[in-house]
PASEBA-1860 file (N, C-alpha, C; in nm, 3 decimals):
! residues 312
1> MRALWKGA> 1.914/0.205/-0.292/1.900/0.176/-0.452/1.842/0.032/-0.456 ~ 1.708/0.053/-0.550/1.652/-0.099/-0.566/1.676/-0.089/-0.744 ~ 1.743/-0.265/-0.694/1.781/-0.276/-0.848/1.628/-0.343/-0.955 ~ 1.661/-0.280/-1.080/1.535/-0.254/-1.157/1.565/-0.434/-1.256 ~ 1.672/-0.455/-1.249/1.693/-0.602/-1.352/1.825/-0.642/-1.350 ~ 1.848/-0.808/-1.349/1.946/-0.845/-1.332/2.001/-0.916/-1.435 ~ 2.128/-0.917/-1.511/2.168/-1.017/-1.592/2.284/-1.050/-1.625 ~ 2.345/-0.980/-1.745/2.519/-1.014/-1.749/2.541/-0.924/-1.870
9> ITFGLVNV> 2.680/-0.892/-1.861/2.779/-0.835/-1.955/2.819/-0.955/-2.010 ~ 2.797/-0.944/-2.175/2.878/-1.043/-2.255/2.978/-0.999/-2.401 ~ 3.066/-1.018/-2.387/3.164/-0.991/-2.472/3.273/-1.118/-2.509 ~ 3.279/-1.181/-2.624/3.369/-1.271/-2.662/3.302/-1.356/-2.566 ~ 3.403/-1.458/-2.488/3.339/-1.545/-2.405/3.347/-1.516/-2.251 ~ 3.355/-1.377/-2.273/3.371/-1.279/-2.106/3.204/-1.278/-2.082 ~ 3.215/-1.326/-1.955/3.060/-1.280/-1.902/3.033/-1.249/-1.746 ~ 3.017/-1.116/-1.730/3.016/-1.020/-1.634/2.828/-0.987/-1.566
17> PIKLYAAT> 2.882/-1.092/-1.486/2.688/-1.073/-1.458/2.696/-0.935/-1.332 ~ 2.589/-0.874/-1.373/2.558/-0.754/-1.289/2.401/-0.704/-1.261 ~ 2.402/-0.598/-1.175/2.274/-0.564/-1.161/2.252/-0.427/-1.203 ~ 2.115/-0.388/-1.215/2.110/-0.265/-1.320/2.000/-0.208/-1.219 ~ 2.066/-0.053/-1.217/2.007/0.028/-1.103/1.979/0.211/-1.226 ~ 1.860/0.279/-1.206/1.835/0.417/-1.252/1.915/0.460/-1.226 ~ 2.015/0.529/-1.333/2.092/0.624/-1.272/2.043/0.821/-1.226 ~ 1.911/0.815/-1.258/1.875/0.893/-1.251/1.764/0.914/-1.166
25> EDHDVGLH> 1.675/1.031/-1.124/1.519/1.026/-1.044/1.476/1.194/-1.062 ~ 1.336/1.182/-1.030/1.248/1.297/-1.058/1.233/1.339/-0.943 ~ 1.291/1.477/-0.895/1.246/1.538/-0.800/1.106/1.649/-0.788 ~ 1.068/1.693/-0.883/0.976/1.802/-0.903/0.833/1.763/-0.801 ~ 0.784/1.857/-0.759/0.658/1.816/-0.690/0.543/1.793/-0.757 ~ 0.524/1.679/-0.669/0.396/1.635/-0.754/0.216/1.704/-0.731 ~ 0.185/1.739/-0.839/0.051/1.789/-0.811/-0.030/1.705/-0.893 ~ -0.174/1.765/-0.819/-0.285/1.650/-0.895/-0.400/1.760/-0.954
33> QVHDADGG> -0.491/1.716/-1.057/-0.559/1.803/-1.061/-0.712/1.779/-0.969 ~ -0.760/1.901/-0.953/-0.883/1.840/-0.902/-1.005/1.937/-0.972 ~ -1.097/1.957/-0.904/-1.270/1.976/-0.924/-1.219/2.173/-0.854 ~ -1.239/2.302/-0.946/-1.224/2.389/-0.869/-1.306/2.441/-0.825 ~ -1.435/2.392/-0.818/-1.547/2.439/-0.712/-1.543/2.358/-0.600 ~ -1.554/2.267/-0.582/-1.518/2.216/-0.416/-1.389/2.132/-0.379 ~ -1.232/2.144/-0.500/-1.137/2.086/-0.454/-1.205/1.943/-0.499 ~ -1.245/1.813/-0.517/-1.236/1.691/-0.555/-1.143/1.669/-0.650
41> RIRYERRC> -1.092/1.546/-0.620/-1.008/1.510/-0.690/-1.087/1.473/-0.837 ~ -0.971/1.479/-0.923/-1.001/1.421/-1.041/-0.981/1.306/-1.073 ~ -0.975/1.196/-1.126/-0.887/1.072/-1.121/-0.958/1.005/-1.265 ~ -0.876/0.938/-1.333/-0.840/0.844/-1.440/-0.928/0.694/-1.433 ~ -1.000/0.674/-1.486/-1.045/0.548/-1.453/-1.018/0.437/-1.594 ~ -1.019/0.297/-1.597/-0.949/0.247/-1.647/-1.102/0.141/-1.681 ~ -1.179/0.195/-1.755/-1.292/0.143/-1.776/-1.333/0.079/-1.918 ~ -1.386/-0.070/-1.930/-1.423/-0.119/-2.072/-1.515/-0.066/-2.117
49> EVCGKVVE> -1.492/-0.080/-2.256/-1.583/-0.019/-2.346/-1.721/-0.115/-2.341 ~ -1.682/-0.217/-2.336/-1.779/-0.331/-2.386/-1.893/-0.369/-2.234 ~ -1.810/-0.439/-2.137/-1.896/-0.411/-2.011/-1.960/-0.327/-1.918 ~ -1.813/-0.186/-1.958/-1.866/-0.054/-1.853/-1.818/-0.106/-1.701 ~ -1.739/-0.175/-1.708/-1.691/-0.184/-1.567/-1.565/-0.147/-1.556 ~ -1.486/-0.079/-1.448/-1.375/-0.027/-1.435/-1.251/-0.158/-1.449 ~ -1.162/-0.160/-1.476/-1.066/-0.313/-1.478/-0.951/-0.286/-1.399 ~ -0.888/-0.337/-1.308/-0.751/-0.351/-1.238/-0.629/-0.359/-1.327
57> YAHIDKAY> -0.544/-0.348/-1.327/-0.406/-0.355/-1.396/-0.420/-0.510/-1.412 ~ -0.448/-0.595/-1.315/-0.439/-0.731/-1.317/-0.465/-0.807/-1.433 ~ -0.629/-0.712/-1.479/-0.687/-0.797/-1.568/-0.697/-0.697/-1.752 ~ -0.539/-0.637/-1.704/-0.542/-0.586/-1.850/-0.430/-0.638/-1.915 ~ -0.497/-0.699/-2.065/-0.387/-0.704/-2.181/-0.362/-0.629/-2.268 ~ -0.245/-0.613/-2.331/-0.230/-0.569/-2.456/-0.300/-0.610/-2.587 ~ -0.304/-0.547/-2.704/-0.415/-0.539/-2.809/-0.263/-0.455/-2.870 ~ -0.317/-0.584/-3.075/-0.273/-0.455/-3.172/-0.387/-0.433/-3.239
65> ADGKTTVV> -0.428/-0.324/-3.285/-0.545/-0.277/-3.365/-0.526/-0.258/-3.537 ~ -0.558/-0.319/-3.632/-0.520/-0.276/-3.799/-0.694/-0.160/-3.827 ~ -0.756/-0.167/-3.713/-0.863/-0.098/-3.816/-0.991/-0.195/-3.840 ~ -0.953/-0.243/-3.820/-1.060/-0.402/-3.857/-1.075/-0.509/-3.760 ~ -0.947/-0.530/-3.698/-0.951/-0.679/-3.619/-0.843/-0.657/-3.552 ~ -0.871/-0.668/-3.440/-0.765/-0.668/-3.324/-0.715/-0.781/-3.239 ~ -0.593/-0.790/-3.238/-0.517/-0.888/-3.173/-0.470/-0.871/-3.025 ~ -0.555/-0.963/-2.894/-0.471/-0.951/-2.826/-0.359/-1.020/-2.766
73> LTEDDLKS> -0.277/-0.930/-2.694/-0.146/-1.040/-2.655/-0.120/-0.998/-2.510 ~ -0.113/-1.166/-2.457/-0.138/-1.142/-2.344/-0.007/-1.187/-2.279 ~ 0.005/-1.165/-2.113/0.150/-1.124/-2.058/0.223/-1.255/-2.106 ~ 0.172/-1.390/-2.066/0.290/-1.482/-2.108/0.296/-1.489/-2.292 ~ 0.200/-1.447/-2.402/0.231/-1.443/-2.516/0.380/-1.352/-2.530 ~ 0.361/-1.250/-2.458/0.466/-1.147/-2.466/0.616/-1.216/-2.431 ~ 0.599/-1.294/-2.311/0.744/-1.353/-2.213/0.757/-1.445/-2.313 ~ 0.694/-1.494/-2.408/0.692/-1.628/-2.487/0.836/-1.570/-2.587
81> LPEERSKE> 0.856/-1.480/-2.627/0.918/-1.389/-2.722/1.086/-1.409/-2.725 ~ 1.165/-1.466/-2.776/1.275/-1.533/-2.712/1.355/-1.351/-2.684 ~ 1.383/-1.239/-2.737/1.414/-1.123/-2.685/1.388/-1.083/-2.553 ~ 1.281/-1.135/-2.491/1.234/-1.094/-2.406/1.310/-1.162/-2.285 ~ 1.296/-1.300/-2.297/1.342/-1.378/-2.188/1.523/-1.403/-2.204 ~ 1.576/-1.274/-2.289/1.713/-1.333/-2.261/1.723/-1.146/-2.143 ~ 1.859/-1.239/-2.063/1.907/-1.168/-1.965/2.053/-1.091/-1.986 ~ 2.083/-1.091/-2.104/2.219/-1.052/-2.135/2.200/-0.905/-2.209
89> IEVVEFVP> 2.320/-0.821/-2.148/2.380/-0.709/-2.238/2.492/-0.739/-2.304 ~ 2.444/-0.766/-2.447/2.529/-0.805/-2.536/2.639/-0.719/-2.634 ~ 2.804/-0.722/-2.625/2.882/-0.615/-2.660/2.862/-0.667/-2.845 ~ 2.824/-0.560/-2.899/2.834/-0.585/-3.058/2.945/-0.518/-3.097 ~ 2.983/-0.409/-3.087/3.136/-0.347/-3.063/3.182/-0.247/-3.015 ~ 3.272/-0.174/-3.063/3.345/-0.085/-2.940/3.374/0.028/-3.009 ~ 3.302/0.159/-3.019/3.346/0.236/-3.099/3.380/0.368/-3.088 ~ 3.452/0.485/-3.115/3.521/0.564/-3.027/3.380/0.667/-3.015
97> SEQIDPIM> 3.429/0.686/-2.843/3.306/0.792/-2.754/3.222/0.886/-2.851 ~ 3.326/1.004/-2.916/3.255/1.062/-3.028/3.167/1.040/-3.118 ~ 3.176/0.920/-3.153/3.072/0.926/-3.288/2.936/0.865/-3.231 ~ 2.913/0.888/-3.100/2.772/0.865/-3.082/2.734/1.003/-3.039 ~ 2.625/1.030/-3.133/2.542/1.156/-3.140/2.460/1.156/-2.983 ~ 2.490/1.261/-2.892/2.428/1.265/-2.774/2.228/1.292/-2.803 ~ 2.221/1.308/-2.924/2.068/1.311/-2.936/2.019/1.161/-2.952 ~ 2.077/1.053/-2.914/2.028/0.973/-2.925/2.066/0.864/-2.777
105> FDRSYFLE> 2.094/0.958/-2.674/2.092/0.929/-2.572/1.943/0.916/-2.551 ~ 1.908/0.822/-2.448/1.743/0.793/-2.395/1.788/0.797/-2.202 ~ 1.776/0.680/-2.161/1.780/0.673/-2.028/1.921/0.605/-1.980 ~ 1.903/0.631/-1.838/2.082/0.607/-1.798/2.013/0.528/-1.685 ~ 2.133/0.461/-1.687/2.206/0.340/-1.538/2.273/0.302/-1.502 ~ 2.302/0.264/-1.399/2.431/0.226/-1.315/2.415/0.057/-1.320 ~ 2.523/0.052/-1.349/2.560/-0.128/-1.337/2.701/-0.177/-1.205 ~ 2.584/-0.286/-1.134/2.643/-0.278/-0.985/2.718/-0.476/-1.034
113> PEKPAGKA> 2.848/-0.511/-1.060/2.853/-0.602/-1.043/2.848/-0.707/-0.930 ~ 2.802/-0.856/-0.980/2.797/-0.956/-0.840/2.915/-0.976/-0.796 ~ 2.935/-1.041/-0.675/3.081/-0.998/-0.618/3.173/-1.107/-0.681 ~ 3.152/-1.254/-0.751/3.249/-1.257/-0.787/3.325/-1.249/-0.932 ~ 3.204/-1.171/-0.992/3.254/-1.032/-1.149/3.313/-0.930/-1.113 ~ 3.385/-0.889/-1.000/3.473/-0.771/-0.973/3.547/-0.717/-1.073 ~ 3.656/-0.855/-1.024/3.756/-0.828/-1.119/3.728/-0.788/-1.275 ~ 3.666/-0.898/-1.329/3.629/-0.833/-1.476/3.536/-0.749/-1.475
121> YALLRRAL> 3.493/-0.697/-1.417/3.390/-0.589/-1.437/3.465/-0.443/-1.478 ~ 3.594/-0.451/-1.342/3.669/-0.322/-1.341/3.777/-0.324/-1.443 ~ 3.818/-0.487/-1.518/3.904/-0.450/-1.632/3.830/-0.370/-1.767 ~ 3.709/-0.488/-1.761/3.633/-0.402/-1.856/3.624/-0.219/-1.879 ~ 3.591/-0.177/-1.735/3.572/-0.049/-1.711/3.701/0.035/-1.730 ~ 3.806/-0.004/-1.683/3.941/0.042/-1.723/3.965/-0.001/-1.877 ~ 3.941/-0.088/-1.920/3.972/-0.076/-2.096/3.926/0.011/-2.159 ~ 3.788/0.037/-2.124/3.684/0.142/-2.250/3.762/0.254/-2.194
129> EETDRTAV> 3.785/0.351/-2.022/3.831/0.452/-2.005/3.979/0.442/-2.050 ~ 4.052/0.341/-2.082/4.226/0.368/-2.167/4.194/0.395/-2.246 ~ 4.109/0.341/-2.350/4.068/0.350/-2.493/4.014/0.425/-2.559 ~ 3.911/0.506/-2.494/3.819/0.632/-2.470/3.766/0.529/-2.638 ~ 3.694/0.436/-2.555/3.565/0.379/-2.612/3.472/0.331/-2.612 ~ 3.334/0.339/-2.637/3.216/0.337/-2.614/3.179/0.164/-2.659 ~ 3.119/0.078/-2.555/3.059/-0.034/-2.617/2.946/-0.022/-2.656 ~ 2.892/-0.052/-2.808/2.753/-0.046/-2.822/2.741/-0.210/-2.821
137> VQFSLRQK> 2.566/-0.222/-2.761/2.533/-0.315/-2.682/2.396/-0.328/-2.735 ~ 2.353/-0.445/-2.737/2.184/-0.494/-2.728/2.120/-0.546/-2.601 ~ 2.037/-0.525/-2.544/1.978/-0.581/-2.426/1.783/-0.553/-2.457 ~ 1.743/-0.633/-2.409/1.575/-0.634/-2.342/1.568/-0.571/-2.232 ~ 1.477/-0.481/-2.215/1.405/-0.436/-2.097/1.270/-0.377/-2.094 ~ 1.185/-0.501/-2.009/1.059/-0.439/-2.009/1.000/-0.441/-2.184 ~ 1.000/-0.538/-2.216/0.927/-0.612/-2.309/0.983/-0.515/-2.447 ~ 1.082/-0.459/-2.418/1.127/-0.409/-2.581/1.305/-0.419/-2.550
145> TRLGALRS> 1.372/-0.423/-2.710/1.445/-0.499/-2.757/1.535/-0.348/-2.800 ~ 1.657/-0.339/-2.688/1.699/-0.189/-2.708/1.825/-0.198/-2.745 ~ 1.891/-0.069/-2.798/2.007/-0.071/-2.793/2.077/0.026/-2.713 ~ 2.212/0.014/-2.683/2.245/0.119/-2.546/2.430/0.118/-2.585 ~ 2.449/0.228/-2.488/2.577/0.278/-2.497/2.632/0.220/-2.369 ~ 2.721/0.155/-2.351/2.839/0.105/-2.247/2.919/0.190/-2.212 ~ 2.966/0.228/-2.086/3.102/0.344/-2.084/3.112/0.331/-1.963 ~ 3.269/0.382/-1.930/3.315/0.377/-1.823/3.218/0.558/-1.746
153> RGKVLMLQ> 3.191/0.551/-1.635/3.218/0.699/-1.562/3.249/0.653/-1.375 ~ 3.386/0.780/-1.406/3.427/0.779/-1.282/3.458/0.573/-1.217 ~ 3.402/0.560/-1.162/3.423/0.401/-1.100/3.341/0.328/-1.147 ~ 3.260/0.366/-1.194/3.109/0.261/-1.241/3.119/0.234/-1.377 ~ 3.050/0.162/-1.400/2.988/0.134/-1.547/2.837/0.168/-1.631 ~ 2.799/0.276/-1.662/2.685/0.316/-1.702/2.620/0.267/-1.813 ~ 2.498/0.242/-1.829/2.455/0.193/-1.957/2.330/0.281/-2.011 ~ 2.366/0.380/-2.081/2.280/0.433/-2.153/2.179/0.376/-2.282
161> SLLWDDEV> 2.036/0.374/-2.270/2.004/0.367/-2.341/2.004/0.429/-2.480 ~ 1.976/0.386/-2.612/2.001/0.467/-2.699/1.906/0.463/-2.816 ~ 1.822/0.541/-2.853/1.728/0.551/-2.963/1.772/0.488/-3.117 ~ 1.695/0.411/-3.183/1.730/0.335/-3.264/1.735/0.491/-3.379 ~ 1.809/0.396/-3.490/1.828/0.527/-3.590/1.692/0.603/-3.682 ~ 1.610/0.526/-3.708/1.469/0.558/-3.721/1.412/0.666/-3.646 ~ 1.453/0.685/-3.533/1.354/0.771/-3.378/1.397/0.889/-3.418 ~ 1.524/0.894/-3.457/1.589/1.022/-3.463/1.536/1.115/-3.621
169> READFSIL> 1.452/1.226/-3.572/1.398/1.306/-3.725/1.514/1.426/-3.773 ~ 1.505/1.404/-3.881/1.570/1.553/-3.951/1.523/1.670/-3.925 ~ 1.600/1.745/-3.924/1.552/1.926/-3.927/1.522/1.946/-4.033 ~ 1.370/1.967/-4.096/1.376/1.975/-4.180/1.291/2.113/-4.203 ~ 1.391/2.252/-4.219/1.325/2.391/-4.172/1.344/2.433/-4.365 ~ 1.236/2.536/-4.390/1.308/2.580/-4.524/1.421/2.669/-4.495 ~ 1.409/2.735/-4.393/1.514/2.862/-4.342/1.662/2.791/-4.350 ~ 1.655/2.673/-4.324/1.806/2.572/-4.326/1.860/2.598/-4.485
177> KEDVGVSP> 1.764/2.620/-4.575/1.795/2.642/-4.738/1.855/2.735/-4.785 ~ 1.821/2.843/-4.704/1.826/2.981/-4.761/2.003/3.017/-4.745 ~ 2.065/3.150/-4.827/2.218/3.111/-4.799/2.207/3.245/-4.737 ~ 2.235/3.236/-4.579/2.239/3.368/-4.513/2.392/3.400/-4.511 ~ 2.401/3.504/-4.506/2.556/3.587/-4.499/2.610/3.605/-4.385 ~ 2.734/3.574/-4.339/2.760/3.579/-4.186/2.951/3.667/-4.221 ~ 2.889/3.836/-4.178/3.032/3.866/-4.184/3.163/3.819/-4.128 ~ 3.272/3.859/-4.155/3.395/3.799/-4.042/3.413/3.887/-3.947
185> QELKMASS> 3.365/4.060/-3.951/3.365/4.111/-3.820/3.275/4.038/-3.737 ~ 3.131/3.994/-3.771/3.013/3.988/-3.709/3.085/3.813/-3.659 ~ 3.130/3.730/-3.712/3.170/3.630/-3.680/3.276/3.651/-3.572 ~ 3.359/3.719/-3.554/3.464/3.723/-3.461/3.424/3.840/-3.353 ~ 3.337/3.897/-3.366/3.249/3.948/-3.242/3.165/3.846/-3.177 ~ 3.109/3.754/-3.284/3.002/3.652/-3.160/3.139/3.536/-3.108 ~ 3.214/3.495/-3.173/3.351/3.447/-3.093/3.424/3.495/-2.973 ~ 3.435/3.642/-2.993/3.493/3.695/-2.849/3.390/3.703/-2.756
193> LIDNMAAD> 3.264/3.694/-2.804/3.124/3.749/-2.687/3.124/3.576/-2.586 ~ 3.165/3.455/-2.721/3.127/3.305/-2.626/3.296/3.300/-2.567 ~ 3.413/3.368/-2.563/3.509/3.405/-2.500/3.453/3.445/-2.354 ~ 3.386/3.550/-2.373/3.424/3.574/-2.229/3.348/3.561/-2.134 ~ 3.225/3.498/-2.205/3.130/3.347/-2.145/3.172/3.237/-2.120 ~ 3.309/3.194/-2.145/3.373/3.036/-2.149/3.333/3.044/-2.000 ~ 3.334/2.894/-1.956/3.346/2.835/-1.827/3.343/2.665/-1.825 ~ 3.432/2.642/-1.711/3.409/2.505/-1.715/3.242/2.485/-1.642
201> FTPDKFSD> 3.185/2.357/-1.692/3.040/2.339/-1.666/3.058/2.239/-1.536 ~ 2.974/2.335/-1.416/2.926/2.297/-1.298/2.819/2.277/-1.264 ~ 2.741/2.105/-1.285/2.625/2.134/-1.278/2.535/2.162/-1.143 ~ 2.627/2.129/-1.048/2.556/2.192/-0.870/2.520/2.329/-0.886 ~ 2.579/2.371/-0.970/2.548/2.556/-0.936/2.384/2.604/-1.014 ~ 2.356/2.500/-1.100/2.219/2.554/-1.163/2.134/2.451/-1.067 ~ 2.002/2.526/-1.060/1.884/2.431/-1.028/1.767/2.510/-1.062 ~ 1.665/2.381/-1.063/1.524/2.423/-1.085/1.459/2.516/-1.030
209> EYQDQLRQ> 1.443/2.649/-1.045/1.373/2.769/-1.013/1.229/2.767/-0.964 ~ 1.180/2.703/-1.084/1.005/2.694/-1.077/0.965/2.596/-0.945 ~ 1.060/2.445/-0.975/1.044/2.397/-0.841/1.056/2.471/-0.683 ~ 1.175/2.492/-0.702/1.170/2.605/-0.550/1.096/2.678/-0.512 ~ 1.048/2.745/-0.648/0.928/2.849/-0.584/0.795/2.823/-0.564 ~ 0.791/2.654/-0.612/0.648/2.627/-0.633/0.644/2.563/-0.480 ~ 0.817/2.501/-0.402/0.775/2.438/-0.292/0.760/2.580/-0.194 ~ 0.845/2.679/-0.234/0.809/2.793/-0.102/0.655/2.859/-0.137
217> LIAAKLEK> 0.605/2.827/-0.171/0.455/2.877/-0.234/0.377/2.776/-0.132 ~ 0.355/2.678/-0.155/0.313/2.561/-0.065/0.343/2.582/0.077 ~ 0.441/2.562/0.100/0.513/2.675/0.236/0.456/2.764/0.315 ~ 0.442/2.868/0.206/0.366/2.984/0.270/0.221/2.923/0.292 ~ 0.141/2.876/0.201/0.024/2.892/0.157/-0.020/2.809/0.358 ~ 0.074/2.633/0.381/0.071/2.578/0.486/0.079/2.659/0.662 ~ 0.152/2.763/0.622/0.228/2.839/0.727/0.078/2.946/0.754 ~ 0.049/2.991/0.651/-0.120/3.071/0.645/-0.226/2.997/0.686
225> GDAVDTAA> -0.231/2.837/0.711/-0.329/2.786/0.738/-0.409/2.738/0.642 ~ -0.387/2.818/0.473/-0.449/2.725/0.368/-0.452/2.602/0.343 ~ -0.506/2.520/0.453/-0.499/2.424/0.405/-0.615/2.313/0.463 ~ -0.686/2.199/0.408/-0.822/2.115/0.505/-0.737/2.012/0.493 ~ -0.823/1.945/0.602/-0.753/1.769/0.673/-0.821/1.692/0.483 ~ -0.726/1.640/0.513/-0.721/1.525/0.381/-0.855/1.446/0.441 ~ -0.814/1.386/0.542/-0.964/1.265/0.573/-1.081/1.366/0.568 ~ -1.084/1.426/0.625/-1.207/1.504/0.632/-1.246/1.544/0.476
233> TFGEEGEE> -1.194/1.580/0.393/-1.219/1.618/0.268/-1.237/1.482/0.176 ~ -1.157/1.368/0.170/-1.232/1.304/0.114/-1.217/1.156/0.138 ~ -1.248/1.158/0.289/-1.261/1.015/0.356/-1.150/0.936/0.353 ~ -1.147/0.845/0.444/-1.053/0.722/0.454/-0.960/0.698/0.324 ~ -0.895/0.681/0.354/-0.798/0.576/0.220/-0.875/0.473/0.232 ~ -0.878/0.429/0.059/-0.937/0.295/0.034/-1.060/0.333/0.013 ~ -1.166/0.429/0.083/-1.288/0.405/0.081/-1.356/0.472/-0.065 ~ -1.442/0.412/-0.105/-1.495/0.449/-0.266/-1.658/0.540/-0.211
241> QADRGEVV> -1.709/0.599/-0.264/-1.832/0.684/-0.289/-1.933/0.564/-0.327 ~ -2.005/0.503/-0.221/-2.077/0.395/-0.274/-2.240/0.480/-0.350 ~ -2.272/0.597/-0.315/-2.401/0.674/-0.416/-2.365/0.783/-0.368 ~ -2.428/0.900/-0.458/-2.466/1.015/-0.467/-2.490/1.117/-0.358 ~ -2.525/0.973/-0.228/-2.553/1.091/-0.131/-2.413/1.105/-0.026 ~ -2.316/1.038/-0.078/-2.171/1.040/0.017/-2.148/1.187/-0.047 ~ -2.133/1.244/-0.165/-2.099/1.328/-0.193/-2.146/1.484/-0.114 ~ -2.250/1.452/-0.106/-2.314/1.587/0.021/-2.260/1.570/0.151
249> DLMEALRR> -2.211/1.481/0.205/-2.108/1.473/0.286/-2.018/1.541/0.290 ~ -1.916/1.513/0.181/-1.824/1.559/0.145/-1.788/1.705/0.164 ~ -1.944/1.705/0.046/-1.907/1.908/0.046/-1.956/1.972/0.176 ~ -2.003/1.889/0.299/-2.075/1.933/0.430/-1.881/1.969/0.500 ~ -1.854/1.825/0.472/-1.727/1.842/0.539/-1.596/1.919/0.520 ~ -1.580/2.002/0.401/-1.495/2.065/0.296/-1.568/2.209/0.368 ~ -1.672/2.256/0.334/-1.713/2.344/0.371/-1.671/2.396/0.544 ~ -1.689/2.255/0.615/-1.634/2.311/0.766/-1.496/2.375/0.790
257> SVEQNRAA> -1.439/2.236/0.719/-1.286/2.252/0.720/-1.226/2.398/0.710 ~ -1.284/2.433/0.544/-1.260/2.571/0.518/-1.301/2.720/0.613 ~ -1.403/2.689/0.672/-1.474/2.795/0.761/-1.362/2.764/0.889 ~ -1.400/2.669/0.952/-1.250/2.666/1.035/-1.112/2.699/1.056 ~ -1.046/2.641/0.918/-0.957/2.753/0.883/-0.938/2.917/0.936 ~ -1.078/2.954/0.809/-1.063/3.081/0.818/-1.095/3.137/0.962 ~ -1.173/3.106/1.028/-1.178/3.124/1.180/-1.018/3.120/1.224 ~ -0.980/3.033/1.202/-0.852/3.023/1.271/-0.762/3.142/1.281
265> RKAAETKP> -0.757/3.174/1.096/-0.702/3.272/1.065/-0.693/3.422/1.087 ~ -0.864/3.433/1.126/-0.913/3.552/1.148/-0.888/3.593/1.309 ~ -0.866/3.502/1.370/-0.840/3.535/1.544/-0.659/3.560/1.535 ~ -0.595/3.495/1.474/-0.482/3.555/1.461/-0.402/3.635/1.400 ~ -0.483/3.713/1.320/-0.488/3.845/1.265/-0.543/3.938/1.310 ~ -0.574/3.955/1.427/-0.656/3.990/1.546/-0.538/4.102/1.618 ~ -0.552/4.246/1.595/-0.426/4.314/1.653/-0.505/4.452/1.703 ~ -0.410/4.515/1.745/-0.484/4.644/1.829/-0.471/4.781/1.718
273> SAKKAAAK> -0.620/4.873/1.709/-0.639/4.927/1.659/-0.541/5.000/1.539 ~ -0.452/5.063/1.631/-0.337/5.093/1.595/-0.268/5.060/1.430 ~ -0.221/4.910/1.454/-0.151/4.803/1.354/-0.287/4.784/1.278 ~ -0.430/4.816/1.275/-0.539/4.800/1.161/-0.516/4.893/1.094 ~ -0.515/5.011/1.145/-0.518/5.160/1.071/-0.386/5.124/0.988 ~ -0.290/5.056/1.040/-0.179/5.081/0.947/-0.169/4.980/0.845 ~ -0.234/4.877/0.860/-0.274/4.775/0.773/-0.390/4.817/0.669 ~ -0.431/4.883/0.689/-0.539/4.959/0.578/-0.518/5.068/0.458
281> KAPAKKSA> -0.338/5.121/0.483/-0.284/5.183/0.410/-0.187/5.068/0.325 ~ -0.233/4.978/0.356/-0.112/4.851/0.265/-0.240/4.810/0.173 ~ -0.323/4.858/0.080/-0.390/4.767/-0.006/-0.327/4.677/-0.049 ~ -0.169/4.687/-0.070/-0.132/4.602/-0.215/-0.122/4.451/-0.118 ~ -0.149/4.433/0.039/-0.138/4.292/0.080/-0.300/4.265/0.040 ~ -0.388/4.340/0.050/-0.522/4.300/0.059/-0.544/4.271/-0.126 ~ -0.518/4.299/-0.216/-0.526/4.309/-0.342/-0.462/4.160/-0.354 ~ -0.343/4.154/-0.279/-0.260/4.011/-0.303/-0.360/3.920/-0.276
289> AKKAPARK> -0.360/3.935/-0.130/-0.484/3.794/-0.092/-0.615/3.738/-0.160 ~ -0.665/3.902/-0.221/-0.794/3.774/-0.347/-0.740/3.741/-0.459 ~ -0.627/3.735/-0.440/-0.563/3.672/-0.584/-0.530/3.488/-0.564 ~ -0.565/3.484/-0.436/-0.551/3.347/-0.364/-0.678/3.320/-0.299 ~ -0.761/3.290/-0.358/-0.895/3.274/-0.263/-0.870/3.136/-0.170 ~ -0.909/3.132/-0.022/-0.849/3.028/0.047/-0.936/2.859/0.059 ~ -1.045/2.913/-0.044/-1.119/2.810/-0.004/-1.060/2.726/-0.166 ~ -1.044/2.778/-0.265/-0.966/2.698/-0.375/-0.850/2.635/-0.323
297> ASAKKATT> -0.733/2.721/-0.265/-0.561/2.669/-0.239/-0.629/2.547/-0.122 ~ -0.684/2.600/-0.081/-0.714/2.466/0.093/-0.767/2.338/-0.008 ~ -0.832/2.366/-0.068/-0.884/2.217/-0.162/-0.768/2.118/-0.238 ~ -0.699/2.273/-0.321/-0.632/2.207/-0.418/-0.488/2.122/-0.278 ~ -0.487/2.185/-0.142/-0.379/2.124/-0.119/-0.371/2.017/-0.029 ~ -0.523/1.982/0.026/-0.579/1.887/0.049/-0.553/1.728/-0.059 ~ -0.574/1.763/-0.175/-0.559/1.691/-0.280/-0.405/1.625/-0.279 ~ -0.302/1.685/-0.286/-0.195/1.638/-0.266/-0.119/1.616/-0.135
305> AKSAKKAS> -0.180/1.642/-0.062/-0.191/1.554/0.100/-0.253/1.404/0.090 ~ -0.343/1.416/0.050/-0.411/1.223/-0.011/-0.287/1.149/-0.059 ~ -0.260/1.243/-0.206/-0.140/1.163/-0.295/-0.002/1.098/-0.218 ~ 0.012/1.197/-0.103/0.177/1.170/-0.012/0.097/1.035/0.072 ~ -0.034/1.061/0.112/-0.025/0.945/0.199/-0.084/0.817/0.191 ~ -0.152/0.849/0.020/-0.164/0.689/-0.120/-0.036/0.622/-0.137 ~ 0.052/0.695/-0.138/0.182/0.646/-0.197/0.278/0.588/-0.065 ~ 0.263/0.626/0.074/0.295/0.553/0.133/0.255/0.406/0.203
END
């Protein structure tokens, strides 16, 4: 893991130098938007509305607009703010853990102690565990002042950023104001159902079925040959089309790639006449094939391959 931030936990006169790491990660399959006609990648440009040029991140500042005027805030302006310069996770108070509503939890981070602070780190973690308390802290991260909950989780201290009180909305539904009657028998039956379905929570027995099925779909298309060469379809990495003439070459490369894959599949599917006759008796496979045109699926896979190459 790579540390996102370095600082120190401070409470009273105690200072515990730490490193901060993201405690969660996203495993969703990365998909891109493409043109359905030719599979070309759809990209979003950071284009200046004054000069019309595409602007790199290095030359982008932030700004506040009130409708009439705009105030531009440079990177140096933001770094000059006292809170942004702070590298402390300041403990404000210790509260009973059950008093923090889970709706306030935002992002989770692991805290690793620097070597000289191992004992102070362990002491704070054990004290929070023994007292069943959570430390309410304030800190700055990525140009924002944040509220956080510092608690013990196994052998590690975990920091969870919290939403501010005014960021949590109230549930204001008209039906909640109605007096809905629930009979004792209905309540007893509902309680009985809950008891019958009661279990200990084991997160590892659950999985993202959609992502699993998506990976299987991609693997099946790859096995069938529903893919085109990324370089042939979109050109070498980093190259940009100088003019519209290059688009013609792109389309020609795409057409040739699709034809080659179709020819390869047709050769692989060539079988004895008896098997062909048997295949004709299974129209379900034929209709299923029509639902996934090779050309469209091939182009979509090409964009996924290019994204992986670009990320590396």
